[in-house]
C-alpha positions in Angstrom: -18.7 94.7 -16.5 -15.3 94.5 -14.9 -17.0 93.7 -11.7 -18.4 90.6 -13.3 -14.8 89.5 -14.4 -13.5 90.2 -10.8 -16.6 88.3 -9.2 -15.9 85.3 -11.5 -12.2 85.4 -10.8 -12.9 85.6 -7.1 -15.3 82.7 -7.2 -12.9 80.6 -9.5 -10.0 81.2 -7.1 -12.0 80.6 -3.9 -13.0 77.2 -4.9 -10.8 74.4 -6.0 -12.2 72.2 -8.6 -12.7 68.7 -7.6 -9.9 66.4 -8.8 -11.1 64.1 -11.5 -12.0 60.6 -10.5 -9.2 58.1 -11.1 -9.6 56.1 -14.1 -10.2 52.6 -13.0 -8.2 50.0 -14.3 -10.0 47.3 -16.1 -10.2 44.2 -14.1 -7.5 41.5 -15.0 -8.9 38.9 -17.3 -10.0 35.9 -15.5 -8.0 32.9 -17.0 -10.1 29.6 -16.4 -7.7 26.7 -16.8 -9.7 23.6 -17.7 -9.0 20.7 -15.4 -6.2 18.3 -16.8 -7.7 15.3 -18.6 -7.6 12.3 -16.5 -4.8 9.9 -16.7 -5.5 7.0 -18.9 -6.9 4.1 -17.0 -3.7 2.0 -17.1 -1.8 4.9 -15.6 -4.4 5.5 -12.9 -4.2 2.4 -11.0 -6.7 3.4 -8.0 -9.1 4.2 -10.6 -8.6 1.1 -12.3 -9.2 -0.8 -9.1 -12.4 1.0 -8.5 -13.6 0.2 -12.0 -12.8 -3.5 -11.7 -14.6 -3.6 -8.4 -17.6 -2.1 -10.1 -17.3 -4.7 -12.9 -17.2 -7.6 -10.4 -20.3 -6.0 -8.5 -22.3 -5.5 -11.8 -21.6 -9.1 -12.9 -22.7 -10.4 -9.4 -25.9 -8.2 -9.7 -26.6 -9.7 -13.2 -26.5 -13.3 -12.0 -30.2 -13.6 -10.9 -32.7 -15.4 -13.0 -32.7 -17.6 -16.0 -29.8 -18.0 -18.3 -31.7 -15.8 -21.0 -32.4 -13.2 -18.3 -28.8 -13.2 -17.1 -27.4 -13.1 -20.6 -29.6 -10.2 -21.6 -28.3 -8.3 -18.5 -24.7 -9.2 -19.1 -25.0 -7.7 -22.7 -26.0 -4.4 -21.2 -22.6 -4.3 -19.2 -19.6 -2.5 -20.8 -16.2 -2.9 -19.1 -14.0 -2.7 -22.1 -12.0 0.1 -20.5 -11.2 -2.1 -17.5 -10.1 -5.1 -19.6 -7.9 -2.9 -22.0 -6.2 -1.2 -19.2 -5.7 -4.4 -17.3 -4.3 -6.0 -20.3 -2.1 -3.1 -21.1 -0.6 -3.0 -17.5 0.2 -6.6 -17.8 1.5 -6.3 -21.2 3.9 -3.5 -20.1 5.4 -5.8 -17.4 3.8 -3.8 -14.6 1.8 -6.7 -13.0 3.6 -5.9 -9.5 2.2 -2.4 -9.6 -1.3 -3.7 -10.6 -1.0 -6.3 -7.6 0.1 -3.7 -5.2 -2.8 -1.4 -6.2 -5.3 -4.2 -5.8 -3.8 -5.3 -2.4 -5.9 -2.8 -0.4 -9.0 -4.3 -1.9 -8.2 -7.9 -1.6 -10.9 -8.7 0.9 -13.6 -7.0 -1.3 -12.3 -8.8 -4.4 -12.4 -12.2 -2.7 -16.1 -11.4 -1.6 -17.2 -10.4 -5.1 -15.3 -13.4 -6.6 -17.0 -15.7 -4.2 -20.4 -14.2 -5.0 -19.9 -14.7 -8.6 -18.4 -18.2 -8.8 -20.8 -19.5 -6.2 -24.0 -18.3 -8.1 -26.1 -21.1 -9.2 -26.4 -19.4 -12.5 -22.8 -19.9 -13.2 -23.1 -23.6 -12.9 -26.7 -23.8 -14.5 -25.8 -21.7 -17.6 -22.1 -22.8 -18.2 -23.1 -24.8 -21.1 -25.2 -21.9 -22.6 -23.3 -20.6 -25.6 -25.0 -17.1 -25.5 -24.3 -16.8 -21.7 -20.7 -17.8 -22.1 -20.3 -15.3 -24.9 -21.9 -12.6 -22.9 -19.6 -13.3 -20.0 -16.6 -13.4 -21.9 -17.4 -10.0 -23.5 -17.7 -8.4 -20.2 -14.6 -10.1 -18.6 -12.5 -10.1 -21.7 -12.4 -13.7 -22.0 -12.4 -15.8 -25.2 -13.3 -13.7 -28.3 
């Protein structure tokens, strides 16, 4: 029996037990920071310029057909954000900033403005109350 004890001791002394595996640290939590909300349109003048160009393009695209058809298309357009932001910038006395922001797009605005004002629909529908109301709603004209 003694020899079993010596045999076990010899075996135990001759072999080193493997080191325990290191305890893995849990991965650091991933913090996902949501993107900052966009600036209000009156504070993001490049975006205001783009939205205003989009408004002009949409109005120009709508000016095809009869007064009734054009009025119906204009009624689907919504650029209240553009009108409100433009009015706020002007009300805040930042018209110079707005003018500077629009400067790089002057040619495009001029083209779109000519497209709108030279449209035969503008002349033929000018006396149509529904057309005028729809155009005023889109552009922020008379309430």
